[in-house]
N, CA, C and O atoms as a Maestro MAE file, in Angstrom:
{
 s_m_m2io_version
 :::
 2.0.0
}

f_m_ct {
 s_m_title
 :::
 protein
 m_atom[324] {
  # First column is atom index #
  i_m_mmod_type
  r_m_x_coord
  r_m_y_coord
  r_m_z_coord
  i_m_residue_number
  s_m_chain_name
  s_m_pdb_residue_name
  s_m_pdb_atom_name
  i_m_atomic_number
  :::
  1 25 -167.473 -42.333 -112.617 1 A "MET " " N  " 7
  2 3 -168.317 -43.383 -113.174 1 A "MET " " CA " 6
  3 2 -168.851 -44.225 -112.024 1 A "MET " " C  " 6
  4 15 -168.091 -44.613 -111.136 1 A "MET " " O  " 8
  5 25 -170.145 -44.510 -112.030 2 A "PRO " " N  " 7
  6 3 -170.704 -45.357 -110.976 2 A "PRO " " CA " 6
  7 2 -170.203 -46.794 -111.122 2 A "PRO " " C  " 6
  8 15 -169.668 -47.176 -112.163 2 A "PRO " " O  " 8
  9 25 -170.381 -47.568 -110.080 3 A "LEU " " N  " 7
  10 3 -169.992 -48.974 -110.102 3 A "LEU " " CA " 6
  11 2 -170.670 -49.676 -111.272 3 A "LEU " " C  " 6
  12 15 -171.889 -49.589 -111.421 3 A "LEU " " O  " 8
  13 25 -169.902 -50.364 -112.095 4 A "THR " " N  " 7
  14 3 -170.412 -51.037 -113.288 4 A "THR " " CA " 6
  15 2 -169.951 -52.478 -113.279 4 A "THR " " C  " 6
  16 15 -168.796 -52.761 -112.959 4 A "THR " " O  " 8
  17 25 -170.849 -53.399 -113.628 5 A "SER " " N  " 7
  18 3 -170.512 -54.822 -113.686 5 A "SER " " CA " 6
  19 2 -170.703 -55.340 -115.101 5 A "SER " " C  " 6
  20 15 -171.632 -54.933 -115.799 5 A "SER " " O  " 8
  21 25 -169.821 -56.240 -115.520 6 A "ILE " " N  " 7
  22 3 -169.997 -56.948 -116.782 6 A "ILE " " CA " 6
  23 2 -169.708 -58.425 -116.535 6 A "ILE " " C  " 6
  24 15 -168.996 -58.772 -115.593 6 A "ILE " " O  " 8
  25 25 -170.251 -59.281 -117.368 7 A "SER " " N  " 7
  26 3 -170.007 -60.714 -117.261 7 A "SER " " CA " 6
  27 2 -168.706 -61.075 -117.952 7 A "SER " " C  " 6
  28 15 -168.317 -60.446 -118.936 7 A "SER " " O  " 8
  29 25 -168.038 -62.091 -117.429 8 A "ALA " " N  " 7
  30 3 -166.785 -62.555 -118.011 8 A "ALA " " CA " 6
  31 2 -166.589 -64.019 -117.640 8 A "ALA " " C  " 6
  32 15 -167.258 -64.537 -116.746 8 A "ALA " " O  " 8
  33 25 -165.674 -64.678 -118.329 9 A "VAL " " N  " 7
  34 3 -165.319 -66.068 -118.034 9 A "VAL " " CA " 6
  35 2 -163.824 -66.122 -117.789 9 A "VAL " " C  " 6
  36 15 -163.043 -65.534 -118.537 9 A "VAL " " O  " 8
  37 25 -163.429 -66.824 -116.750 10 A "TYR " " N  " 7
  38 3 -162.021 -67.046 -116.433 10 A "TYR " " CA " 6
  39 2 -161.667 -68.446 -116.909 10 A "TYR " " C  " 6
  40 15 -162.306 -69.408 -116.483 10 A "TYR " " O  " 8
  41 25 -160.673 -68.595 -117.777 11 A "ASP " " N  " 7
  42 3 -160.324 -69.900 -118.347 11 A "ASP " " CA " 6
  43 2 -159.209 -70.611 -117.592 11 A "ASP " " C  " 6
  44 15 -158.680 -71.619 -118.062 11 A "ASP " " O  " 8
  45 25 -158.855 -70.092 -116.431 12 A "GLY " " N  " 7
  46 3 -157.766 -70.664 -115.654 12 A "GLY " " CA " 6
  47 2 -156.486 -69.864 -115.777 12 A "GLY " " C  " 6
  48 15 -155.562 -70.033 -114.981 12 A "GLY " " O  " 8
  49 25 -156.428 -68.983 -116.786 13 A "LYS " " N  " 7
  50 3 -155.252 -68.140 -117.003 13 A "LYS " " CA " 6
  51 2 -155.624 -66.686 -117.250 13 A "LYS " " C  " 6
  52 15 -154.939 -65.778 -116.780 13 A "LYS " " O  " 8
  53 25 -156.709 -66.464 -117.986 14 A "GLU " " N  " 7
  54 3 -157.106 -65.107 -118.370 14 A "GLU " " CA " 6
  55 2 -158.592 -64.912 -118.142 14 A "GLU " " C  " 6
  56 15 -159.359 -65.873 -118.087 14 A "GLU " " O  " 8
  57 25 -158.990 -63.644 -118.009 15 A "ILE " " N  " 7
  58 3 -160.397 -63.286 -117.897 15 A "ILE " " CA " 6
  59 2 -160.852 -62.783 -119.259 15 A "ILE " " C  " 6
  60 15 -160.217 -61.907 -119.847 15 A "ILE " " O  " 8
  61 25 -161.960 -63.340 -119.762 16 A "HIS " " N  " 7
  62 3 -162.499 -62.981 -121.079 16 A "HIS " " CA " 6
  63 2 -163.873 -62.343 -120.894 16 A "HIS " " C  " 6
  64 15 -164.822 -63.036 -120.526 16 A "HIS " " O  " 8
  65 25 -164.004 -61.022 -121.143 17 A "PRO " " N  " 7
  66 3 -165.310 -60.373 -121.025 17 A "PRO " " CA " 6
  67 2 -166.300 -60.954 -122.031 17 A "PRO " " C  " 6
  68 15 -165.927 -61.283 -123.157 17 A "PRO " " O  " 8
  69 25 -167.566 -61.079 -121.620 18 A "LEU " " N  " 7
  70 3 -168.630 -61.571 -122.497 18 A "LEU " " CA " 6
  71 2 -169.431 -60.423 -123.103 18 A "LEU " " C  " 6
  72 15 -170.387 -60.652 -123.843 18 A "LEU " " O  " 8
  73 25 -169.046 -59.203 -122.792 19 A "GLU " " N  " 7
  74 3 -169.707 -58.017 -123.321 19 A "GLU " " CA " 6
  75 2 -168.678 -56.899 -123.378 19 A "GLU " " C  " 6
  76 15 -167.598 -57.030 -122.803 19 A "GLU " " O  " 8
  77 25 -168.991 -55.804 -124.060 20 A "PRO " " N  " 7
  78 3 -168.007 -54.720 -124.177 20 A "PRO " " CA " 6
  79 2 -167.614 -54.151 -122.810 20 A "PRO " " C  " 6
  80 15 -168.456 -53.986 -121.927 20 A "PRO " " O  " 8
  81 25 -166.330 -53.857 -122.657 21 A "VAL " " N  " 7
  82 3 -165.829 -53.227 -121.441 21 A "VAL " " CA " 6
  83 2 -166.113 -51.732 -121.560 21 A "VAL " " C  " 6
  84 15 -165.701 -51.118 -122.543 21 A "VAL " " O  " 8
  85 25 -166.812 -51.118 -120.579 22 A "PRO " " N  " 7
  86 3 -167.267 -49.733 -120.733 22 A "PRO " " CA " 6
  87 2 -166.210 -48.664 -120.441 22 A "PRO " " C  " 6
  88 15 -166.537 -47.478 -120.423 22 A "PRO " " O  " 8
  89 25 -164.960 -49.053 -120.214 23 A "VAL " " N  " 7
  90 3 -163.907 -48.072 -119.935 23 A "VAL " " CA " 6
  91 2 -162.680 -48.386 -120.781 23 A "VAL " " C  " 6
  92 15 -162.498 -49.518 -121.230 23 A "VAL " " O  " 8
  93 25 -161.841 -47.376 -120.996 24 A "THR " " N  " 7
  94 3 -160.619 -47.587 -121.773 24 A "THR " " CA " 6
  95 2 -159.368 -47.243 -120.979 24 A "THR " " C  " 6
  96 15 -158.260 -47.586 -121.391 24 A "THR " " O  " 8
  97 25 -159.532 -46.571 -119.848 25 A "SER " " N  " 7
  98 3 -158.378 -46.219 -119.024 25 A "SER " " CA " 6
  99 2 -158.223 -47.233 -117.883 25 A "SER " " C  " 6
  100 15 -159.135 -48.022 -117.638 25 A "SER " " O  " 8
  101 25 -157.088 -47.221 -117.187 26 A "PRO " " N  " 7
  102 3 -156.899 -48.157 -116.087 26 A "PRO " " CA " 6
  103 2 -157.940 -47.953 -114.980 26 A "PRO " " C  " 6
  104 15 -158.276 -46.818 -114.640 26 A "PRO " " O  " 8
  105 25 -158.442 -49.047 -114.429 27 A "TYR " " N  " 7
  106 3 -159.427 -49.020 -113.351 27 A "TYR " " CA " 6
  107 2 -159.098 -50.096 -112.343 27 A "TYR " " C  " 6
  108 15 -158.552 -51.141 -112.697 27 A "TYR " " O  " 8
  109 25 -159.424 -49.850 -111.095 28 A "PHE " " N  " 7
  110 3 -159.398 -50.908 -110.105 28 A "PHE " " CA " 6
  111 2 -160.649 -51.746 -110.313 28 A "PHE " " C  " 6
  112 15 -161.717 -51.202 -110.596 28 A "PHE " " O  " 8
  113 25 -160.536 -53.050 -110.178 29 A "VAL " " N  " 7
  114 3 -161.687 -53.935 -110.363 29 A "VAL " " CA " 6
  115 2 -161.782 -54.897 -109.186 29 A "VAL " " C  " 6
  116 15 -160.805 -55.127 -108.474 29 A "VAL " " O  " 8
  117 25 -162.964 -55.450 -108.997 30 A "VAL " " N  " 7
  118 3 -163.201 -56.512 -108.033 30 A "VAL " " CA " 6
  119 2 -163.670 -57.710 -108.845 30 A "VAL " " C  " 6
  120 15 -164.621 -57.598 -109.619 30 A "VAL " " O  " 8
  121 25 -163.026 -58.832 -108.682 31 A "ILE " " N  " 7
  122 3 -163.394 -60.037 -109.427 31 A "ILE " " CA " 6
  123 2 -164.097 -60.992 -108.477 31 A "ILE " " C  " 6
  124 15 -163.554 -61.356 -107.434 31 A "ILE " " O  " 8
  125 25 -165.308 -61.395 -108.843 32 A "THR " " N  " 7
  126 3 -166.103 -62.323 -108.041 32 A "THR " " CA " 6
  127 2 -166.354 -63.574 -108.861 32 A "THR " " C  " 6
  128 15 -166.878 -63.491 -109.972 32 A "THR " " O  " 8
  129 25 -165.991 -64.724 -108.335 33 A "PHE " " N  " 7
  130 3 -166.215 -65.989 -109.030 33 A "PHE " " CA " 6
  131 2 -167.593 -66.511 -108.632 33 A "PHE " " C  " 6
  132 15 -167.825 -66.817 -107.463 33 A "PHE " " O  " 8
  133 25 -168.518 -66.615 -109.607 34 A "LEU " " N  " 7
  134 3 -169.899 -66.980 -109.335 34 A "LEU " " CA " 6
  135 2 -170.155 -68.466 -109.390 34 A "LEU " " C  " 6
  136 15 -170.738 -69.025 -108.460 34 A "LEU " " O  " 8
  137 25 -169.737 -69.120 -110.453 35 A "SER " " N  " 7
  138 3 -169.984 -70.557 -110.601 35 A "SER " " CA " 6
  139 2 -169.024 -71.118 -111.637 35 A "SER " " C  " 6
  140 15 -168.538 -70.381 -112.495 35 A "SER " " O  " 8
  141 25 -168.741 -72.440 -111.565 36 A "PRO " " N  " 7
  142 3 -167.862 -73.040 -112.573 36 A "PRO " " CA " 6
  143 2 -168.497 -72.959 -113.964 36 A "PRO " " C  " 6
  144 15 -169.708 -73.124 -114.114 36 A "PRO " " O  " 8
  145 25 -167.681 -72.709 -114.956 37 A "ALA " " N  " 7
  146 3 -168.143 -72.681 -116.346 37 A "ALA " " CA " 6
  147 2 -167.601 -73.938 -117.017 37 A "ALA " " C  " 6
  148 15 -166.527 -73.919 -117.619 37 A "ALA " " O  " 8
  149 25 -168.353 -75.028 -116.908 38 A "SER " " N  " 7
  150 3 -167.847 -76.305 -117.390 38 A "SER " " CA " 6
  151 2 -168.089 -76.543 -118.876 38 A "SER " " C  " 6
  152 15 -167.438 -77.398 -119.477 38 A "SER " " O  " 8
  153 25 -169.019 -75.795 -119.480 39 A "ASP " " N  " 7
  154 3 -169.279 -75.986 -120.907 39 A "ASP " " CA " 6
  155 2 -169.869 -74.720 -121.507 39 A "ASP " " C  " 6
  156 15 -170.262 -73.806 -120.781 39 A "ASP " " O  " 8
  157 25 -169.932 -74.667 -122.827 40 A "ASN " " N  " 7
  158 3 -170.440 -73.479 -123.514 40 A "ASN " " CA " 6
  159 2 -171.895 -73.214 -123.212 40 A "ASN " " C  " 6
  160 15 -172.311 -72.055 -123.196 40 A "ASN " " O  " 8
  161 25 -172.690 -74.248 -122.969 41 A "GLU " " N  " 7
  162 3 -174.108 -74.059 -122.664 41 A "GLU " " CA " 6
  163 2 -174.283 -73.250 -121.387 41 A "GLU " " C  " 6
  164 15 -175.114 -72.343 -121.336 41 A "GLU " " O  " 8
  165 25 -173.510 -73.569 -120.358 42 A "ARG " " N  " 7
  166 3 -173.602 -72.831 -119.099 42 A "ARG " " CA " 6
  167 2 -173.166 -71.390 -119.298 42 A "ARG " " C  " 6
  168 15 -173.793 -70.479 -118.757 42 A "ARG " " O  " 8
  169 25 -172.108 -71.165 -120.060 43 A "ILE " " N  " 7
  170 3 -171.638 -69.807 -120.323 43 A "ILE " " CA " 6
  171 2 -172.721 -69.010 -121.028 43 A "ILE " " C  " 6
  172 15 -172.992 -67.868 -120.656 43 A "ILE " " O  " 8
  173 25 -173.350 -69.607 -122.055 44 A "ASP " " N  " 7
  174 3 -174.398 -68.924 -122.799 44 A "ASP " " CA " 6
  175 2 -175.601 -68.635 -121.907 44 A "ASP " " C  " 6
  176 15 -176.169 -67.546 -121.984 44 A "ASP " " O  " 8
  177 25 -176.001 -69.584 -121.066 45 A "ARG " " N  " 7
  178 3 -177.137 -69.392 -120.162 45 A "ARG " " CA " 6
  179 2 -176.848 -68.254 -119.183 45 A "ARG " " C  " 6
  180 15 -177.702 -67.395 -118.963 45 A "ARG " " O  " 8
  181 25 -175.662 -68.241 -118.602 46 A "ASP " " N  " 7
  182 3 -175.302 -67.187 -117.663 46 A "ASP " " CA " 6
  183 2 -175.278 -65.826 -118.360 46 A "ASP " " C  " 6
  184 15 -175.749 -64.835 -117.802 46 A "ASP " " O  " 8
  185 25 -174.736 -65.776 -119.570 47 A "ARG " " N  " 7
  186 3 -174.681 -64.518 -120.323 47 A "ARG " " CA " 6
  187 2 -176.089 -64.002 -120.582 47 A "ARG " " C  " 6
  188 15 -176.366 -62.820 -120.381 47 A "ARG " " O  " 8
  189 25 -176.989 -64.891 -121.032 48 A "ARG " " N  " 7
  190 3 -178.362 -64.466 -121.302 48 A "ARG " " CA " 6
  191 2 -179.065 -64.000 -120.032 48 A "ARG " " C  " 6
  192 15 -179.856 -63.058 -120.073 48 A "ARG " " O  " 8
  193 25 -178.780 -64.657 -118.897 49 A "PHE " " N  " 7
  194 3 -179.371 -64.252 -117.627 49 A "PHE " " CA " 6
  195 2 -178.946 -62.835 -117.269 49 A "PHE " " C  " 6
  196 15 -179.794 -61.998 -116.961 49 A "PHE " " O  " 8
  197 25 -177.637 -62.550 -117.304 50 A "TRP " " N  " 7
  198 3 -177.157 -61.228 -116.924 50 A "TRP " " CA " 6
  199 2 -177.596 -60.165 -117.920 50 A "TRP " " C  " 6
  200 15 -177.832 -59.022 -117.528 50 A "TRP " " O  " 8
  201 25 -177.711 -60.513 -119.202 51 A "GLU " " N  " 7
  202 3 -178.156 -59.539 -120.198 51 A "GLU " " CA " 6
  203 2 -179.626 -59.168 -120.025 51 A "GLU " " C  " 6
  204 15 -180.061 -58.133 -120.529 51 A "GLU " " O  " 8
  205 25 -180.404 -60.005 -119.312 52 A "SER " " N  " 7
  206 3 -181.825 -59.735 -119.134 52 A "SER " " CA " 6
  207 2 -182.089 -58.635 -118.116 52 A "SER " " C  " 6
  208 15 -183.220 -58.159 -118.020 52 A "SER " " O  " 8
  209 25 -181.081 -58.215 -117.350 53 A "PHE " " N  " 7
  210 3 -181.271 -57.176 -116.351 53 A "PHE " " CA " 6
  211 2 -181.348 -55.806 -117.007 53 A "PHE " " C  " 6
  212 15 -180.732 -55.563 -118.045 53 A "PHE " " O  " 8
  213 25 -182.106 -54.922 -116.392 54 A "GLY " " N  " 7
  214 3 -182.259 -53.557 -116.891 54 A "GLY " " CA " 6
  215 2 -183.601 -53.397 -117.571 54 A "GLY " " C  " 6
  216 15 -184.177 -54.366 -118.065 54 A "GLY " " O  " 8
  217 25 -184.092 -52.186 -117.594 55 A "ALA " " N  " 7
  218 3 -185.413 -51.920 -118.155 55 A "ALA " " CA " 6
  219 2 -185.355 -51.546 -119.630 55 A "ALA " " C  " 6
  220 15 -186.312 -51.796 -120.363 55 A "ALA " " O  " 8
  221 25 -184.261 -50.956 -120.075 56 A "TRP " " N  " 7
  222 3 -184.162 -50.533 -121.461 56 A "TRP " " CA " 6
  223 2 -182.711 -50.339 -121.841 56 A "TRP " " C  " 6
  224 15 -181.819 -50.317 -120.993 56 A "TRP " " O  " 8
  225 25 -182.500 -50.201 -123.123 57 A "ARG " " N  " 7
  226 3 -181.171 -49.881 -123.638 57 A "ARG " " CA " 6
  227 2 -181.223 -48.451 -124.139 57 A "ARG " " C  " 6
  228 15 -182.170 -48.055 -124.819 57 A "ARG " " O  " 8
  229 25 -180.223 -47.694 -123.807 58 A "ASP " " N  " 7
  230 3 -180.205 -46.286 -124.164 58 A "ASP " " CA " 6
  231 2 -178.762 -45.874 -124.435 58 A "ASP " " C  " 6
  232 15 -177.841 -46.372 -123.787 58 A "ASP " " O  " 8
  233 25 -178.566 -44.988 -125.368 59 A "THR " " N  " 7
  234 3 -177.216 -44.533 -125.692 59 A "THR " " CA " 6
  235 2 -176.771 -43.383 -124.804 59 A "THR " " C  " 6
  236 15 -175.600 -43.005 -124.815 59 A "THR " " O  " 8
  237 25 -177.714 -42.817 -124.022 60 A "ARG " " N  " 7
  238 3 -177.384 -41.701 -123.147 60 A "ARG " " CA " 6
  239 2 -176.706 -42.206 -121.872 60 A "ARG " " C  " 6
  240 15 -176.901 -43.350 -121.464 60 A "ARG " " O  " 8
  241 25 -175.909 -41.338 -121.252 61 A "THR " " N  " 7
  242 3 -175.309 -41.671 -119.968 61 A "THR " " CA " 6
  243 2 -176.369 -41.557 -118.879 61 A "THR " " C  " 6
  244 15 -177.437 -40.984 -119.094 61 A "THR " " O  " 8
  245 25 -176.065 -42.104 -117.717 62 A "THR " " N  " 7
  246 3 -176.988 -42.003 -116.591 62 A "THR " " CA " 6
  247 2 -177.295 -40.549 -116.271 62 A "THR " " C  " 6
  248 15 -178.445 -40.191 -116.014 62 A "THR " " O  " 8
  249 25 -176.266 -39.716 -116.289 63 A "GLU " " N  " 7
  250 3 -176.454 -38.296 -115.988 63 A "GLU " " CA " 6
  251 2 -177.380 -37.624 -117.004 63 A "GLU " " C  " 6
  252 15 -178.211 -36.796 -116.632 63 A "GLU " " O  " 8
  253 25 -177.239 -37.977 -118.276 64 A "GLU " " N  " 7
  254 3 -178.106 -37.396 -119.310 64 A "GLU " " CA " 6
  255 2 -179.553 -37.842 -119.132 64 A "GLU " " C  " 6
  256 15 -180.475 -37.041 -119.290 64 A "GLU " " O  " 8
  257 25 -179.751 -39.097 -118.808 65 A "ILE " " N  " 7
  258 3 -181.114 -39.603 -118.587 65 A "ILE " " CA " 6
  259 2 -181.750 -38.890 -117.399 65 A "ILE " " C  " 6
  260 15 -182.898 -38.455 -117.483 65 A "ILE " " O  " 8
  261 25 -181.013 -38.766 -116.291 66 A "LEU " " N  " 7
  262 3 -181.556 -38.085 -115.116 66 A "LEU " " CA " 6
  263 2 -181.861 -36.626 -115.410 66 A "LEU " " C  " 6
  264 15 -182.883 -36.103 -114.966 66 A "LEU " " O  " 8
  265 25 -180.986 -35.967 -116.150 67 A "ALA " " N  " 7
  266 3 -181.241 -34.569 -116.513 67 A "ALA " " CA " 6
  267 2 -182.507 -34.454 -117.347 67 A "ALA " " C  " 6
  268 15 -183.309 -33.545 -117.131 67 A "ALA " " O  " 8
  269 25 -182.697 -35.362 -118.298 68 A "ASP " " N  " 7
  270 3 -183.909 -35.352 -119.126 68 A "ASP " " CA " 6
  271 2 -185.153 -35.612 -118.279 68 A "ASP " " C  " 6
  272 15 -186.182 -34.964 -118.474 68 A "ASP " " O  " 8
  273 25 -185.068 -36.538 -117.356 69 A "LEU " " N  " 7
  274 3 -186.215 -36.820 -116.486 69 A "LEU " " CA " 6
  275 2 -186.576 -35.610 -115.640 69 A "LEU " " C  " 6
  276 15 -187.755 -35.321 -115.440 69 A "LEU " " O  " 8
  277 25 -185.574 -34.907 -115.146 70 A "HIS " " N  " 7
  278 3 -185.819 -33.742 -114.301 70 A "HIS " " CA " 6
  279 2 -186.390 -32.578 -115.092 70 A "HIS " " C  " 6
  280 15 -187.116 -31.756 -114.532 70 A "HIS " " O  " 8
  281 25 -186.081 -32.487 -116.372 71 A "THR " " N  " 7
  282 3 -186.589 -31.375 -117.185 71 A "THR " " CA " 6
  283 2 -187.813 -31.781 -117.998 71 A "THR " " C  " 6
  284 15 -188.364 -30.960 -118.732 71 A "THR " " O  " 8
  285 25 -188.244 -33.030 -117.879 72 A "GLY " " N  " 7
  286 3 -189.430 -33.481 -118.601 72 A "GLY " " CA " 6
  287 2 -189.177 -33.779 -120.061 72 A "GLY " " C  " 6
  288 15 -190.115 -33.819 -120.857 72 A "GLY " " O  " 8
  289 25 -187.906 -33.991 -120.430 73 A "LEU " " N  " 7
  290 3 -187.573 -34.220 -121.829 73 A "LEU " " CA " 6
  291 2 -187.222 -35.681 -122.119 73 A "LEU " " C  " 6
  292 15 -186.539 -35.968 -123.103 73 A "LEU " " O  " 8
  293 25 -187.679 -36.599 -121.278 74 A "SER " " N  " 7
  294 3 -187.356 -38.002 -121.521 74 A "SER " " CA " 6
  295 2 -188.029 -38.474 -122.801 74 A "SER " " C  " 6
  296 15 -188.999 -37.876 -123.266 74 A "SER " " O  " 8
  297 25 -187.506 -39.542 -123.356 75 A "LYS " " N  " 7
  298 3 -188.037 -40.055 -124.624 75 A "LYS " " CA " 6
  299 2 -189.487 -40.494 -124.448 75 A "LYS " " C  " 6
  300 15 -189.850 -41.077 -123.426 75 A "LYS " " O  " 8
  301 25 -190.302 -40.213 -125.445 76 A "SER " " N  " 7
  302 3 -191.722 -40.567 -125.361 76 A "SER " " CA " 6
  303 2 -192.014 -41.933 -125.968 76 A "SER " " C  " 6
  304 15 -193.056 -42.522 -125.681 76 A "SER " " O  " 8
  305 25 -191.109 -42.446 -126.804 77 A "GLU " " N  " 7
  306 3 -191.345 -43.766 -127.400 77 A "GLU " " CA " 6
  307 2 -191.040 -44.849 -126.365 77 A "GLU " " C  " 6
  308 15 -190.250 -44.631 -125.446 77 A "GLU " " O  " 8
  309 25 -191.669 -46.015 -126.517 78 A "PRO " " N  " 7
  310 3 -191.422 -47.094 -125.544 78 A "PRO " " CA " 6
  311 2 -189.980 -47.572 -125.616 78 A "PRO " " C  " 6
  312 15 -189.352 -47.476 -126.671 78 A "PRO " " O  " 8
  313 25 -189.444 -48.084 -124.511 79 A "PRO " " N  " 7
  314 3 -188.069 -48.569 -124.508 79 A "PRO " " CA " 6
  315 2 -187.913 -49.814 -125.357 79 A "PRO " " C  " 6
  316 15 -188.860 -50.588 -125.497 79 A "PRO " " O  " 8
  317 25 -186.732 -50.022 -125.928 80 A "SER " " N  " 7
  318 3 -186.454 -51.254 -126.661 80 A "SER " " CA " 6
  319 2 -185.817 -52.243 -125.709 80 A "SER " " C  " 6
  320 15 -184.902 -51.909 -124.957 80 A "SER " " O  " 8
  321 25 -186.308 -53.445 -125.753 81 A "LEU " " N  " 7
  322 3 -185.773 -54.486 -124.865 81 A "LEU " " CA " 6
  323 2 -184.841 -55.403 -125.579 81 A "LEU " " C  " 6
  324 15 -184.305 -56.332 -124.975 81 A "LEU " " O  " 8
  :::
 }
 m_bond[323] {
  # First column is bond index #
  i_m_from
  i_m_to
  i_m_order
  :::
  1 1 2 1
  2 2 3 1
  3 3 4 2
  4 3 5 1
  5 5 6 1
  6 6 7 1
  7 7 8 2
  8 7 9 1
  9 9 10 1
  10 10 11 1
  11 11 12 2
  12 11 13 1
  13 13 14 1
  14 14 15 1
  15 15 16 2
  16 15 17 1
  17 17 18 1
  18 18 19 1
  19 19 20 2
  20 19 21 1
  21 21 22 1
  22 22 23 1
  23 23 24 2
  24 23 25 1
  25 25 26 1
  26 26 27 1
  27 27 28 2
  28 27 29 1
  29 29 30 1
  30 30 31 1
  31 31 32 2
  32 31 33 1
  33 33 34 1
  34 34 35 1
  35 35 36 2
  36 35 37 1
  37 37 38 1
  38 38 39 1
  39 39 40 2
  40 39 41 1
  41 41 42 1
  42 42 43 1
  43 43 44 2
  44 43 45 1
  45 45 46 1
  46 46 47 1
  47 47 48 2
  48 47 49 1
  49 49 50 1
  50 50 51 1
  51 51 52 2
  52 51 53 1
  53 53 54 1
  54 54 55 1
  55 55 56 2
  56 55 57 1
  57 57 58 1
  58 58 59 1
  59 59 60 2
  60 59 61 1
  61 61 62 1
  62 62 63 1
  63 63 64 2
  64 63 65 1
  65 65 66 1
  66 66 67 1
  67 67 68 2
  68 67 69 1
  69 69 70 1
  70 70 71 1
  71 71 72 2
  72 71 73 1
  73 73 74 1
  74 74 75 1
  75 75 76 2
  76 75 77 1
  77 77 78 1
  78 78 79 1
  79 79 80 2
  80 79 81 1
  81 81 82 1
  82 82 83 1
  83 83 84 2
  84 83 85 1
  85 85 86 1
  86 86 87 1
  87 87 88 2
  88 87 89 1
  89 89 90 1
  90 90 91 1
  91 91 92 2
  92 91 93 1
  93 93 94 1
  94 94 95 1
  95 95 96 2
  96 95 97 1
  97 97 98 1
  98 98 99 1
  99 99 100 2
  100 99 101 1
  101 101 102 1
  102 102 103 1
  103 103 104 2
  104 103 105 1
  105 105 106 1
  106 106 107 1
  107 107 108 2
  108 107 109 1
  109 109 110 1
  110 110 111 1
  111 111 112 2
  112 111 113 1
  113 113 114 1
  114 114 115 1
  115 115 116 2
  116 115 117 1
  117 117 118 1
  118 118 119 1
  119 119 120 2
  120 119 121 1
  121 121 122 1
  122 122 123 1
  123 123 124 2
  124 123 125 1
  125 125 126 1
  126 126 127 1
  127 127 128 2
  128 127 129 1
  129 129 130 1
  130 130 131 1
  131 131 132 2
  132 131 133 1
  133 133 134 1
  134 134 135 1
  135 135 136 2
  136 135 137 1
  137 137 138 1
  138 138 139 1
  139 139 140 2
  140 139 141 1
  141 141 142 1
  142 142 143 1
  143 143 144 2
  144 143 145 1
  145 145 146 1
  146 146 147 1
  147 147 148 2
  148 147 149 1
  149 149 150 1
  150 150 151 1
  151 151 152 2
  152 151 153 1
  153 153 154 1
  154 154 155 1
  155 155 156 2
  156 155 157 1
  157 157 158 1
  158 158 159 1
  159 159 160 2
  160 159 161 1
  161 161 162 1
  162 162 163 1
  163 163 164 2
  164 163 165 1
  165 165 166 1
  166 166 167 1
  167 167 168 2
  168 167 169 1
  169 169 170 1
  170 170 171 1
  171 171 172 2
  172 171 173 1
  173 173 174 1
  174 174 175 1
  175 175 176 2
  176 175 177 1
  177 177 178 1
  178 178 179 1
  179 179 180 2
  180 179 181 1
  181 181 182 1
  182 182 183 1
  183 183 184 2
  184 183 185 1
  185 185 186 1
  186 186 187 1
  187 187 188 2
  188 187 189 1
  189 189 190 1
  190 190 191 1
  191 191 192 2
  192 191 193 1
  193 193 194 1
  194 194 195 1
  195 195 196 2
  196 195 197 1
  197 197 198 1
  198 198 199 1
  199 199 200 2
  200 199 201 1
  201 201 202 1
  202 202 203 1
  203 203 204 2
  204 203 205 1
  205 205 206 1
  206 206 207 1
  207 207 208 2
  208 207 209 1
  209 209 210 1
  210 210 211 1
  211 211 212 2
  212 211 213 1
  213 213 214 1
  214 214 215 1
  215 215 216 2
  216 215 217 1
  217 217 218 1
  218 218 219 1
  219 219 220 2
  220 219 221 1
  221 221 222 1
  222 222 223 1
  223 223 224 2
  224 223 225 1
  225 225 226 1
  226 226 227 1
  227 227 228 2
  228 227 229 1
  229 229 230 1
  230 230 231 1
  231 231 232 2
  232 231 233 1
  233 233 234 1
  234 234 235 1
  235 235 236 2
  236 235 237 1
  237 237 238 1
  238 238 239 1
  239 239 240 2
  240 239 241 1
  241 241 242 1
  242 242 243 1
  243 243 244 2
  244 243 245 1
  245 245 246 1
  246 246 247 1
  247 247 248 2
  248 247 249 1
  249 249 250 1
  250 250 251 1
  251 251 252 2
  252 251 253 1
  253 253 254 1
  254 254 255 1
  255 255 256 2
  256 255 257 1
  257 257 258 1
  258 258 259 1
  259 259 260 2
  260 259 261 1
  261 261 262 1
  262 262 263 1
  263 263 264 2
  264 263 265 1
  265 265 266 1
  266 266 267 1
  267 267 268 2
  268 267 269 1
  269 269 270 1
  270 270 271 1
  271 271 272 2
  272 271 273 1
  273 273 274 1
  274 274 275 1
  275 275 276 2
  276 275 277 1
  277 277 278 1
  278 278 279 1
  279 279 280 2
  280 279 281 1
  281 281 282 1
  282 282 283 1
  283 283 284 2
  284 283 285 1
  285 285 286 1
  286 286 287 1
  287 287 288 2
  288 287 289 1
  289 289 290 1
  290 290 291 1
  291 291 292 2
  292 291 293 1
  293 293 294 1
  294 294 295 1
  295 295 296 2
  296 295 297 1
  297 297 298 1
  298 298 299 1
  299 299 300 2
  300 299 301 1
  301 301 302 1
  302 302 303 1
  303 303 304 2
  304 303 305 1
  305 305 306 1
  306 306 307 1
  307 307 308 2
  308 307 309 1
  309 309 310 1
  310 310 311 1
  311 311 312 2
  312 311 313 1
  313 313 314 1
  314 314 315 1
  315 315 316 2
  316 315 317 1
  317 317 318 1
  318 318 319 1
  319 319 320 2
  320 319 321 1
  321 321 322 1
  322 322 323 1
  323 323 324 2
  :::
 }
}
């Protein structure tokens, strides 16, 4: 699996993901503290900022998308944002 990042909030004791965790087995992780989360507004703003990255949402894996692009079978409908 390629390097994957998700947003989370640390409450001083535990880390709480703000989006689904894409793995179910044990993984090594790197935790980077970006900014203090002093209120819910800041948490929501940060979540919306990170969710805005990416060009589209797709249910296929990266490998499936690349295979489709190489064979000319990529989806013809516009991406959903």
